[in-house]
N, C-alpha and C positions, 0 to 999 in steps of 0.2 A: 727654418722648418726642419723637423726631424722626420726623415723618410726611411722606412724599412724596405729594402729591395731584396726579394727572394730570387734565387737563380742569378745572383750578381756576378758569377763567373761565366755565365752564358753569353751568347752573342749579343742579344738585345739587352740583357741585364747589365753587363759591364758597360755598354755604351750609355745606358740611361743613368747608371750610378756615376759614371764619369762626368756627365753633363750636370748632374745635380751638385756634385762636389765643386766643379769649376765655378758654379754660380753662387756658392757659399752655403749650401744646405748641408746639414749633418746627416750622414748616411751610415746605416748599419746594413751590411750585406750578409746574406745567408746563401750558402751553397755547399753541397756535400761532395762535390768533385766526383760524381759517379763515373764509372768507366764506359758509359755508352759510346763516347768517343774519347780521343786522346786527352787525358787530364792535363798534360803539359800545356796545351793551348789554353785551357781554362786558367791555369796559374799565370801564364804570360799575359792574359787579358787584364787581370786585376793587379799585376805587379805595379803599374804606375799608380793605381788607386791607393795602394798601401803606403805610398810615400806621403800621402796627405793626412794631416791631423784630423780632417773632417770625415775620414772613412775608417770604419772598423769592420772586421770580418769575423763571422762565426760559422764553423763547419758543422752543420746539423742536417739530419734527414727530416724534411717537413712531414713525413708520415709518423714521426714520433711526437705525439701530442704533448707530452710533458715538456720536452725540449722547446717546442714552439711556444707554449704558454709561458715558459720561463723567459724567453727572449722578449716577448711582448711586455711582460710585467716589468722587466728591467729597463727596457728602452723607452716604452710609452710613445710610440710613433704618432705623429700628426697624420701622416699619410702612409699607406702601404701600397707598394707596386709589386704585385705578385706575378712573377715571370717564371718561377721554377715549375718544371713539368717534365714528364717523360715525352720527349719530342719524337717526331718522325712518323710518317704514315706506314711505311713498309715494315718497320721493326715490330709493329703490333702483330704481324703475321707469325712471328716466331717467339715473341715474349709478351703476350697480352697482359699477364698479371702485373707487370711493371707499370702499366698505364692505370690500372685500378689503384695501385698503391700510391703513386705520386699524384695523379691527376684527380682522383676522387677522394681518397682518404686524406692526402696531403692538403687538398683545397678545403676540405671540411675543417681540418685543424686551423687553417688560416682564417676561415670564417668565424669559427668559435672564438678564437683569440682576438679577432677584430671587433666583435660586437661589444658595444658599450665602452670601447677603449680607443678607437681611432676615428678621425673625422671623415676619412674617405679611403675606400679600398678599390684600387684599380687592379684588374687582372687580365692576363692574356687569354683571349679567345683566338679564333682562327678563321680564315676564309673557307677552310674545309667544312665548316658547319653548313654551308650552302648546298653541299652534296649534289644531288641530282637536279637541282633547280636549273631550269632552262632559260629563264628570263634574265637578260643582261642589260645593263650592269646590275650587280647584286646590290640590293638596298636592305637596310637593317630591318625593315618591316616584312621582308620575305619570310615565308614559312621555312623552318629548319627542322624537319622531321625525317629527312631521307639521307642520312650520312652514308658515305661510301667507304668509311674506314672506322676502326675502333677509336683511333685518335680523335677523329671528328666527333664521334659519339660522346667521348668524355668531355669535350669542350662544350657541346650542347648541354650536357649535364651540369657543367660548371655554371653556365648562364642560368639554368633553372634553379640551382642551389643558391646562387646569389640573389635571385628574385625572392626566394623564400626568406632569406635573412633580411633583405630590405623590407619585406612585408612584416615580418614578425618582430624585428628589433630596430627598425628605422635606421638601418645601416646603409650609408650611401655607398653604392657599388657601381662601378663602371667597367663593362667588358669591352675589350679592344680587339676587334677582329683584324689581325694582321694578314697582309697579302704578300707572300713570297719575298721575305726580307733577304737582302743580299748586301754584300760589301766586304771591306777588309775585316778580318777576324771572324768571318762567318763560320757556320758549322761545317765540318769536313764531310758530313753525311749528306749535305745538300748539293744540288746539281751544280751550282757555279764552281765550288771548290773541287768536286769530283771530276768535272770536266777539265778544269785547269790542271789538276794533278795528272790526268791521263794524257792530255795534249802535250804537256812539257816532258812527259816520260815516253812519248811516241807509242802510247798504248791506245787501243780503240775506246771510243765512248759509245755507250748504249743509248739509243734514242727510242724510248718507249712509245708505243702507239705509232711507230714509224715516223716519229718526230712531229706528229700532228696535234701537239698540245700547244696551248698558249697560256701564258701566265702574266698576271698583273704585278710585275716586279716592282719592289719598293726599296729604295736605297736606305741604308741604316740611318743616315743623318736625318732623313725626312721622318722616319719612324720615331726617332728620339724627339724631334720637334713636336710631333703629334702627341706623344705621351706628355711632354711638358705643358703643352697647351691645355690638356685635360686636367693636369694637376693644378695649374694656375687658375683654371675656370672654377674649380672647387664646387661649392654649393650653388653657383650661378650658371650651371651648364645649360640652363634652359628648361623647357617643359619635359619632365620625365616621360619615359616611354609608356608606362602602364599606370592605370588608375585603379585603385582598390574597388572591389565589387560594390561596396556600400556607398561609395562616393563621399560620404560624410567625413571620412577620415582624410580625404584629400589624396594627392598623387604620391606615388612611391618615389623614394630617392634612388632610382634604378635607371641606368642608361646603358645602351650598347652603341658603339661607334665602329664603322669601318675605318681602317687606316691603310690605304693602298695607293699605288702609283697612278691609278686612273688611266693607264695606257697599256693594255694587254700587248704582249710581244710574243710572236710565234717562236717556238723553241729553236727552229733552224736559224732564225734571224739573230737570236741571242748567241748561238754558236758562231755565226759569222763575225759578230762584233768581238767575241772573245778571241777567235783565231787572229783577227787583225791586230788586237792589242798585245797578244802574246807573241806575235810574229811567227806563228807556226800553224800549219794546217792540221785539222783533226782527222783521225781515221774513224769514220762513222759506221756504226753497225745498227741497222734498223730492226727493232724487236717488237713483239706484240705489246699491247697495253698491259700495264702492271695492275694487279688487284689493288683497289683502294684509290687509284688515281682519278682525278677529275680532268675532264677534257679542256676546260677553259675557266679562268677566273677573271673577273673584271669588277673592280670596286667603284661604287659611287661614294664620294666623300662629301656629298652635299650637306648631310646632316652636321658633321663636325665643322665643315667650312662655315656654315651659317651661324654657328654658335661661337666658335673661337677664332675664325679667320684663317685656320691652318690650311695650307696647300702644299703638296709635294713640290720640291724645287729642282731636284736633280734628274736630268734626262737619263734615259737608258744608255745613251752613248757616253755621257760623262761618268755615269755610275760604273759601267763596265771598264772604262779607262782607269778609274781610281782603283777598282778591284784588281785588275790585271797588274797594275804597277805594284800594289802590295804583294800580290802572289809571287811575282818575279823576285822580290826581295825577301820572301819568307817561305821558301819552298819547304822548310822543315815542318811548318805548321799545316801543310796541305795533307799530311798523312792522316789516315782514319784512326 
């Protein structure tokens, strides 16, 4: 199988690309190594991939439609796993236009180049689309029209854009709502690495909302397994989510799936586990809630489980142990 992975030097992208290569798929990775966080970490993630004859890499900006179209025309992927995006909830407060460029224009370019050319487009959505929803656990049929961040709004837009292309061009699209992915080689702007960096340096950690958040942490290996289960499901993923208005044309090739740990963990409990594994106590500073933050996330994976049999396997205790072990041996990559 020929698979195009965008954002292949990112946290999830590199892990997915690596799993595809190890099982024998031909992978073309796209990443522009933008400086949102330390590009040295991105280069380190894909260094092992470049040793494989099954992996090739192209550095382009997905907001450049000509470059994207050229890549698709030359590679002709069977499957596209679109993970490139401007990430982060809080960064949107200071640089909102980067989200429009990468997450909206960039995604439009991927859709345009995918139509009539690929069998299946998978793309990263986010648990943040659930916004102010109060009903837990979150299920894919919940309404998603009350985002608390610009990042979440762009992901809601992505799902709507994909729906339009599934409707107009019969393009099979699958949105994957990831829930707080963590593990070795994670993003240094995310809480696990930020906290590990501060604890190891004897610097205080800031606990927003006085630490009264909980998150459905999902270990990176489980996320990769979930993505592969969707790729392998292909056109047999089950009954699509939405039926065309006239019904005569049948159901759309459009799906949305949660990929989460299904076990929300209180922020203070996560810190306790991290302190134990790092062998150092954290200096805690309790601060008010940050704009754009959700109080709690909790995934229901029932839909994906019923169709592909996927289940998260790594407990929070085991996941934090593995992450801390990596962090202690890779302090240079903890820097922002």
